[in-house]
N, C-alpha and C positions, 0 to 999 in steps of 0.2 A: 898561388894563394887562392884565387876562388875554391879550388879543388879541396885544398885544406880545410878552409871556413865551412864547406858543405858537409866533409867529413866530422866536421866537430859537432856541427847542428844536429846531425843523424844521432852522433850517439849522446848528445844531449837527450834527445827523443825517445831514444831506447831505454835510457837511463829512468828520465820521467814516467814511462809506460811500465815499468820493471818495479819500480818501486810500491804501485800499488797491487800489482800481481803477487808480488812477495807479502803483502798485508793480507790480502784474501787468502793465501796459504796457510798463514800462519791463523786465520780464523777459522777456516774448515778444519786444521788439525785442532785447535783448542776446541771447538764443537765437540770432535769426535772423544776426546780424552774425555772432555765433562759428561758425555753420553758414559762412558764407562766408567764414571767415578774415582779417575785419573787427577783429583783435584788439582796437585800440586803441577802436574807438568799443564794442566790447562790454564791455570792463573799466570803461569813463566809465558804460556803464546800468546793470552790475553794481554799481557803487559806488554810483547815483543809488539802487539797491533796498536797499541796506544802510543808507543814511542812513534812509531809511523804517523800516527795520528790521533792525535790527543784528545781531539772531540767524538772519537768513536763509540756513540752511547752504548751500543750494544755491548763492546768489550767491556765498557763502564760496569753495565747491569749484571754480566756474566762475572766479572771478578767480583763484586758483591755477594754472589750467589755463591761462586768457591769458596770464597774466605770465611762465609756463614757455614757451610758444610763444614770446613776444619774448623771449627769454633774459634776463628781470630774474628772476632765482633767488632773490633775496633777499626780493623783496615775494612772489615766489609762496611760498616755504614761509610766511611769515607766515600767510597765508590759510588754506594746509595744514592749519598748526599750530591755527588758530582752530577750523576746523571737527574736525578729528579730536577736539577737546576736548568737542564735541557729539554727533559720531557715530560711528560706524564705518565708516571708508571704503571704498569698493568698491573689487576687485583693481586695476583702469586707475587708479584715483586714488591707491591707496598706491604704485604702481609708480612713479607719476609723483613724488610726494613725495620718494618714497627716491630717485631718479637726481637732483633738486633737490638735495638734502642734500650727495650726493657733490659735486656740482659745488662746494658751497659748503665743502668739505672736513669737512663733519659726518659723517664715518665711523661713528661710536658713534650717532647721531640715526639715519643711514639703517639700520643693523643692525636699530634698534630699531624701525623701520615695516617694514622685509624679513621682521622676527619674525610680524608680524602678518599680512604677506601670507602668510607660511608655511601659514594656516588653509585659505586658498582657491588657493594655488597655490603647493604646497612646491618645484617644480622652479626655477620662477622665483626663488623668493627665495632658495633654497639659492644658486642661480648669481651675484646681486649680492650677497649675505653676503661669497661669496669674492673677489667685483669688492672688494670693500672692505677685506678682508685683503691682495688684491696690490697696491692703491693705498698702502695704508700703509707697506708694505715697499718700493714702488718709489721712494715719494719721499723716504724715510731714506735711499736710497742716494747718495753723490756724484754730483752734477750731472757727466755726462759729455760734454755741449756747452757749446759758445758759442753763443748766441741773439742775433742782432742784428735789429732791426728796419728794415723799407722808410724812411728818414728821409722819404720823402713821403707817407707815409700822413696819411689826413686823418680829419677827426672822423666820416667817414661808412665804409661798409664798403670795403674794397678788398683783393682776394680772386683766387683762381684764376688763379694766374703761370702761363706758360709762355713759352719762349723763343723767338724769331723771328730768326734770323741775330744779327745786331748789336743787337738792341733786344729788349725785352720785351713781353709782351701780358698784360694782365689785366683783368678786371673791377671797375668800381667805381660806387658811386652817387654821386659828387662831385656836385653843383649845376652850378659853375660851367664844366663842358664842356656843348656843345650844338650840334647839329649847324649848319651857318651856314643864317643868315636865318630860325632857326625858334627858336620860343618853348623853355625848358627845359622838358623832360617828365620827370615824375619816373619811375625806373627804374633799371637796371642797364644800364651800358653797356661796350662793348670799348673800353679804352685801349691807348695804347702809350708807353713811354718808352726813352731811351736808358740812364739808367744806375740802380743801384738806391741808390748813397749818398748821395746828395744832397739837402738840403733844395729845393734851386732847380730839381730835377729838371723837363724839360720834358715834359709830359703832353698828350699829346691824343688826339682819337678815332681808333683804328684806321682806320675806313670812310673812303672817300673822300664828298665833299659830295654830299648828296641819298641818299646810301645809309644806310640806318637803322642804327644801334649799338644801338637800345635790345631788350631782353630777349632778346639773341642772345649766348650765349656760358655758358661758358667756352668756349675753341676749343682742339681739338688739331692739332697738322701732322705730317705724314710727314715721313720723315727726311730727305726731299729737298726740303721746302717746297713738291712742286708739289699737295698735295691737303691737304683741311681736312675735320674735322667739328666742328660746332658744335650747342649743344645750344640749343635754343629754351626760354628761360626762362620761370619766373612766380616770381620771386624778391622778396621785399618786404624792404623795409631792417630790419635788426634780428632778421627772424626766422628760426624753425629752416628748416635749406636742404630740408628733405622731411617733408610730412607723409600721413597714411593718408588713403587714397583720391585721390590725387594724378591727374590724369590729361590735365593741359594739357599736358605737356612730352613735348618728341621730340627729333629729330636730325636736322640737315641733312649732306648731302655737298655738297663744293666744288672747285673748284680755284681756284689761291691766283695771286696776281698777284708782282710784285718788291717789292710793299711790305709784303707779310702781310694786304693785304686778300683778299677772297674774293667770286667770280662763278660763273655758273653753278650755282645752288643746288639740288638734289634733295633728296627728303626718302629718309630711309634706309627701306631696301625690307619693312625689319621693325620699322617704329613700329607701334603697336597702337590703337586705339578704345578707347579706357575704362580706359586705362592708361597709365602714362608712361616713357618711354625718354630717360635723362640720363647726364648726366657723361659723355661720349665719351672716348673714348682710341686714338690710331692708333698700330699698332707695325707692326713687318716692313714700315718704308716704304708704309705704307698696305693692307697684305695681311691684317691682321686688326685690330677695332675692338673693344675693350673699354668696355663700359656697364654702367649701373646701370639696375635696372626693378622696378616694381612688378606686373608682369603675373602671371597665375593661374598656378599651379604653381611656383611656389617656394616656399621656409623661410621666409619671415616678411614683414619689411615688403618694404624695397629688396635683391634681390641683385644679386651681378655675373655678368655674361653676356658671351660672345664669339660675334663671327660672322666666319668667315673669306673672304675673297674669290677664289673659284675659277674658273678663266674668266672672269673679269669679273662674277660674280654673287655677292651674299652668302649664305651657308649660313643656313639657320634657326641662331637665338641658341642657344648651348648654357650652360645652367647651372654654373657654376664649382663646385656643388656644397656639400655639408654641411660640409666642413673649413673653407670658404672663408665659407659665406653661412649666416647664423642666425635666430633667430625676429624679431631685432631688423633693422637697417639696415645694409648695405654698400653706400658710396658714393665716390666721386671716385678711381677705380682711375687707375693711373700702371703701365704695364708696360714694363720696359727690362730688357735682359740677365738673360733667365733669373727676372725677380723681380718680383713684383706688391706693389705699395704701396696701401695704401687705407684709409678710415677707415670705422669701424664704431663703434656706438651699443649694441652687445651683447656681444661679444670682452671678456674681461677687460681693463678698463682706469683709468684714474686720476679717471673723473668723466662727462665728456658723450661725445664722438666722441675716438675716439686714432687714430692711425696704426697699421697692423700691417704686415707684411711676408710675402710667403709665397714659397719658391723652387720651380718645378716641377721633378719627377727623375722619370723613366721615367714619364713620360705624367700624373703625380700629382703635387697641391697638397700642400706639407708643411703642416704648422698652423701658422696663423698667429703670428708672434712681435710683440707689444708692443714699440715701438721703443723707449720707455721714457723717463723723465722729460729733458726739455728738448725733444727731439722730440714731447712729446706733456706735457699739462698738466691739473687739474682741468675746464678749459674743453672749449671744442670746437678738434678741430685736425683741419683738414679740405685735400684739396687738393694732397697733395704729390706733388710734381714732384723728380727727382733727377739732377743733374748727375754721369753716372761718371766725369768726367773730373777735375773738382774735388773729387768727393767730397761737396759740398754737398749739402742739401736744403731745398727752399724749399717753404714750406706758409703756410696762412692760419690763424688761430687768434683767438680774442675772451678770450683768457688775460688775465690779472690785468694790468693795467698799459697796453691797449692804448689807441690813441687813437681807436679806431673801433668799429664793433660788429664787423668783422672785420679785421685789419691783416695784413700781408704780413710774413713774415719769413725770413731766412737761417741756416740752422742746420749747424754745422760744429763734425765730432766733436773734443773736447779731443785734442790730438797726445802721446798718452801708451801709444800702441798701436795696432795694425791696427784700420782704420775696422769697426765696427759691419756695414757691408752689404756689404764687400767680398766678392767671390766667391773661393773659394778654388781655387789652381791646381792644373790635374790632378796628381794623383800617388797613389801606391798607399797606400790608406786602411790604418790601422794596425789592423786587426781584432786582439785581443786572445784567442787561445785560450790554454784552461786548460792545462798541461803537467803533466806527472807529479809534479815536484817541488812542496814545498811543500804537500801535502793530508794533512789528516788526518781519514782515511777510513778505515772497518774494511775488513779485508782478510780474506776467507771463501775456503775450498777448493772448486771446483766438483767437486757431486757428480758420481758415476759416470753415465753416460748409457749405459743399454742399446741394443743394437741395435734396430731398429722400424721399421716402415714406416710411411711420412707422404707424403701428396701433397704433392710440391715444386712451390710455388706460383711459381718462374723458370723463365721463357722460356729457350729455348736459346741467345739472344744474352746474355741476362743469366749463363746457367753460363758464357759463354765468358770472361766477365770474372772466374770465379774463377781462371783458370789466371795470372793476372797476379801478380808478385812481390807479398807482402800488406805490404812496407814501402816503398811506392815514395820516389822522391824528391819531400821536401816543395815544392810550388810554391807559388808565391805570388800570393794570390788578385787576380783583375783588378779594376780600380777600378771604381767605379760611374759610369754613364757617363748622361748626362741630355741630353734636345735640347728645342729648342723646338717649344712646343704646334704650330706651325705648319712644320714642316720638308719643304722643297722636296725631291722624289724624288733627284735627283741631288745634292744638298749633302750633304759630310759634316758629321754636327754638331757642336758644340764642346761637348768633354768638359768636364761640370765636376765637383767633390767636395765635397761639405758635410763641413764640419768638424764632425762632430758624435760623433767618436771619443777615447777617451782614451788616453794609452799605457798599456800594459800595467803596473802594479806589479811591484815588485820580488819579493813574496810572491805565489802565487795563493790564491783562495779555496777553502776546504774544503767540502763540499758538505752538512756537518750542518746542519739546520734547513732545504733547501730543500723547496720546494713548487711542487707542480704548478699551473699558472694556464691552461693552454691544451691544446687535443689537436687533432691533425691542421688547426691552422691557428696562423699567428705574429700574436700580437697586439703592435702597436706603441705604445707608451707616446706620449702625446700627441695619439693618436685621439681626437675626441668621438662618444661613442656614447652610445646610450639601453640603459639596465636596467632589469626589472621587480622593486622590491622587495617581497619577500614576507615577512617578518617582520624583526625586532629583538628580538633574545633574548639572555640573560644568557650569559657563556662557557661556563656548565658547561649551558648547557639546549640541545636541538635533535638533531636526528638526522637524519641523511642519507633514513632510509625514510620520514621524516613529509612530504618533498620529492619522493618518487623519480618521482611518478604526473605531473609536470610536465617531466623530464628530457626528454620526446618533444619538447618545444619550444624546448630550448635548454639551455647548461650550468649549472648550478646553482653559484654560486660563493658562500663565507663573506669578509665583509670585516671584520674586528677594528677598531671603532673605539671609544675611549674605553673603558666597561666595559662593551659590548656587542658584539654580533657579528650584522650584518647579513646577512642570507640574500639572495642577487639571481640573478636568470633574465635571460640575456641570452647576448652581450649582442646587441644589432642597430643597424645603421645607419641605419633608416628609421624616424621616429617611426610613421608611419602602422601599418607592420607589428607595431613594438611595441603599438600599441592594440589591432589585432584579438588580440594573443597575451593582454594583458591581460583583453580580454573573456572569453577562454576560463578564464584562472586564476583567473578571481572567482565564473565557476561553478564552479569547483569546492570554492568556499568560502572563499577568499582573500578575503576582503572589503574589508579593511585593505590592500591590494595598488596600489601606484601607480608610474606611471613618473620615473625618475630621469633626468638628462640630463648628462652627466661626462666630463670626459678622462680616458682609458686610465691605469691607474696599477698595472700589475701586482706591484709590491712591495707592496701592500695587499690582495691577493686571493689567495684561495686556490681552486682547483677542487674541490670539494666533491663533485659528480658530475656527470661527462660525458653530454651525451644519449644516446651510443650504449653506456653501459656495461650497461644493460639490454634484454633481447631483448623483442622483440614490438612495436617502436616502429613498424615499417611504414613506410606513407605517409604518416603525419600529422608525421614527425620532417621539417622542411626543412633541419634542420642535418646530418641524416646524409650521410658522405661515403661510397660504395661503396668499400669496401676489400676488396683479396685476403687481407690481413694480418689473419686471423680469430683467430691464438693468443692464448691465453690465460697464455703462461708468465711468469713473473717475470724473464726475460732480456731485456735490453732493452741498445741500442748509444747511448752517450753519443758525439754527434757533435763538438761544440763549444761554448763558452761564449762570450759574448760581452758587454761593456759596453753595447753599443747593438745591438738584436736586428733595426735596420733592414738590418744588413750580412749579416742569415742569407739565403740565396737558397733560397728554399722550392723554387721548381722542382726544383732539383738532387737534395731528399731524397725528394720527392715520392714517387716510385716505390720508394721503399727501406723504407718500412714507415708504420705510422701514427707522426704526429709529434706528441711531448708537448713542451710549453715549460714549464719550471720556473726558480723564481728564487730567488735568493737575494743579498740585501743590494743591490749594483748591478749585480749578474751576471745573466745569462739564458743558461739550460742547454738546449740542444736535444738529445731524445732520441729513440729509435726504440724503437716496439713493434709489437707483433701478431704473436710469433713463437711457435711449437709446442714449441720446442724449444733447447737449447743450440747444437746443431747449425745450426739455421735464423740465429740470432742471429748465429753468426760469419760464414756466409756474406754477410748483410749488412752485417757490420764489413768483410771485404774490398772489396764492391762498395760502401760507403761512403769508403773510401779512395782507391779509384780513381776517385772522384768529384770528389774536391779534397780528402776530408775527413780530411786526414793524420792528425790525431790519434784520430780514431775508437776506442773502445773498449767492451769486454763489462763490462755493470755488472749488478747485481743488484737488483732493487726489493724491497726486505723491508718490505713494508708500509708504504710512504712513505717507507723512507731507503733511498738509493743507494749500494750497496756496490762496490767495484771485486774482479774475482775474481784470486785469487794464482793469478801465472803460473808455471810451472815454469823 
């Protein structure tokens, strides 16, 4: 009997030991499957671990990440929530959890998660908290679009639509299509249909028999349909479109036959080993190739690039820059008629990937504009393709109500005004200049200025300007002209004007309460920049001398917010530069300083200390602009005031004096300074008038209050 009891106890001991070993085996297997992006298998094995140990936090978090990768946001949120009740999630896990809640339209829950993230990464947390605010406001607006699904959508993914002559070409995971005399193969394939509005639409494989359609696409055709760019993809049904560490995707270039099929495939010259090149878009009839890539040297995950074909060779790809690209992913570009459309999971949006547009002007990209509710949804909205003639947007989305994981949609602006993406016809911009009438400002008598010798800084050529009549005929300012990024030398660029200006109001604003925000530069609202936050003080605390020694590294700004005033140093266009300065700032004792990344809003800023206010900055100041205008008198020249500073031509004013930018309400006021006397300021005023600033006038800076001189 004793022997039997001993055997039974031994068996129980062995079984108790084997259960944890079994759990460890499942966990190890799940981790490997997750690394290989076999998320369904990984999720199954993580679930097995939880069955054996319901409190296994690592398995909970990993299940959340698996379901997020498979776009099952509801399940992902459940496992993230369970894990967060037991442990503090890591920063990347908090970010994933918050994004999932945004896609589920749980913006309050997402804010709570981003508040936790702020302990580790305040910049990212603040950015996505603002995204929640943006999304709630956008979803409350009236729906401005009619959204129609392709009646031929299937329970599998259909996506990446592009026109080819009289038919439509798109990607699909539908299993009923297969190459002739071959078994069906899992994976995406290029398909074609002649109609977009019928359940009985005839859909067939794009490519001819014996030519593979699998893992090829989306496709982009040149305007004359003679050339195509095709993505070699690694898509998996239901998964996110891109992942960190992708390196299998590449781009093919090919010739096109009469049916839209392609031949003579050759790899794009700038595919790279170890990274992906994806989502190609041909423009300018095949002379420019926009695409997305996670190659090194970018701003985050996938960035947008462009390469130009010059003399038959493709140029080194150019990153589209920090206004377009972000720490997140920018993918699926479409460029047409001066406008770039793309999808991003970082720019402020409704949840997942949103569609944005940016217009190129003067060789620079405007800050991307979210296309709004209807085009976008809390889900993922991808592959925009815009027909400029019909003004329809074709896109792919996994929004609520889709038949498959991704469905094809046609989006049309509701006929209640101008179409949102129309380019404004060339016209004279309505620049609102501040006139003399309607101002409530102080008037002072100019002092008697004694004759004195001073070194005149003007050249002989500039002195000749002074002979011109002081009140010339007012000239209409030239319209802003933009041109394509790849403009042929002998082609005249097509002019477009951005409708960004308001009509001047009946009564112009006065200057009382205006504050300086910029010095020797033009700050454009909407530009994404970096600041270093030095402190957050009560409104009665703080003195510029407390931060004076840091002014050699940039301007010092006051930013009033709620019951605090934030002191910031900057701005910086490049995060690496900001990081270097931050290290120096901390060495001065500002240990709590950190970098913020935000959209420029001059109405919320006040220049506390300009970086060349102090002598002795020397060569350490990268912000110092060498200037011949070194006078320190209070006499200045008001050039003009604008409701949108984008129309200020800083080049015309650069040699007239130091440029100060002031703001009051919705107005931006440009002032010239750096004169030794009233006489020098008068000369500068005349030169400004002759440069086209017809309303230029002398003002007196009375300790931050602009006052107009009383004329006889």
